[in-house]
C-alpha positions in Angstrom: -13.1 -18.1 -9.1 -10.1 -20.2 -9.9 -10.7 -22.8 -12.2 -8.1 -25.5 -12.6 -8.2 -28.3 -15.3 -6.1 -31.6 -15.3 -5.8 -34.3 -18.4 -3.1 -36.5 -19.2 -1.0 -35.8 -22.1 1.9 -38.1 -23.6 5.4 -36.9 -23.3 5.3 -36.1 -27.3 1.8 -34.0 -26.7 3.4 -31.9 -24.2 6.4 -31.3 -25.7 4.6 -30.5 -28.7 2.4 -28.3 -26.6 5.7 -26.5 -25.5 7.1 -26.1 -29.0 4.2 -24.7 -30.3 4.5 -21.9 -27.2 8.2 -21.0 -28.1 7.4 -19.9 -31.9 4.2 -18.0 -30.5 5.9 -16.5 -28.1 8.8 -16.2 -30.5 7.9 -15.4 -33.9 3.5 -15.3 -33.8 4.3 -11.7 -31.6 6.9 -10.1 -32.8 5.1 -10.0 -36.0 2.1 -8.9 -34.7 3.9 -6.4 -33.0 5.6 -5.6 -36.0 2.9 -5.5 -38.1 1.2 -3.0 -35.4 3.7 -0.3 -35.9 3.2 0.4 -39.7 1.9 3.7 -40.4 -0.1 2.8 -43.2 -2.5 0.8 -41.7 -5.4 2.5 -39.8 -5.2 3.3 -35.9 -8.0 0.9 -35.1 -5.8 -1.8 -36.7 -2.4 -1.2 -35.8 -3.9 -1.1 -31.9 -5.0 -4.5 -32.8 -2.3 -6.1 -34.4 0.0 -4.6 -30.9 -2.8 -5.5 -28.6 -3.1 -9.2 -30.1 1.0 -9.8 -30.4 1.1 -8.5 -26.7 -1.4 -10.6 -26.3 -0.7 -13.7 -27.4 3.2 -12.9 -26.2 2.1 -13.1 -21.9 -0.7 -15.6 -22.6 1.3 -18.5 -24.1 4.7 -16.9 -22.1 3.0 -16.9 -18.9 1.4 -20.9 -20.2 5.1 -22.3 -21.5 6.4 -21.2 -17.8 3.8 -22.6 -15.6 3.7 -25.6 -17.9 8.1 -25.8 -17.2 7.6 -25.3 -13.9 5.4 -28.0 -13.5 7.0 -30.6 -15.5 10.6 -29.8 -13.2 8.3 -30.5 -10.4 6.8 -33.4 -11.4 9.8 -34.9 -12.7 11.8 -33.7 -9.5 9.4 -35.7 -6.9 9.6 -38.5 -9.2 13.3 -38.4 -8.7 12.8 -38.8 -4.7 
């Protein structure tokens, strides 16, 4: 089952959400993964931090690229 969501947002909102995704990709995810490598933490906590860090990277990276491609395609279509 595929669920598609369509919504209208301003350019400012779009740029803000993309900036937040980049922060998640390049700051939050690496910090979580790094914290998950600390030997002082319990194995369950380490696995949890690693999993959340990797999931954050994948989820936000995929959405950033999809939004980027959609925006690029939309702007190319408006130029034609």
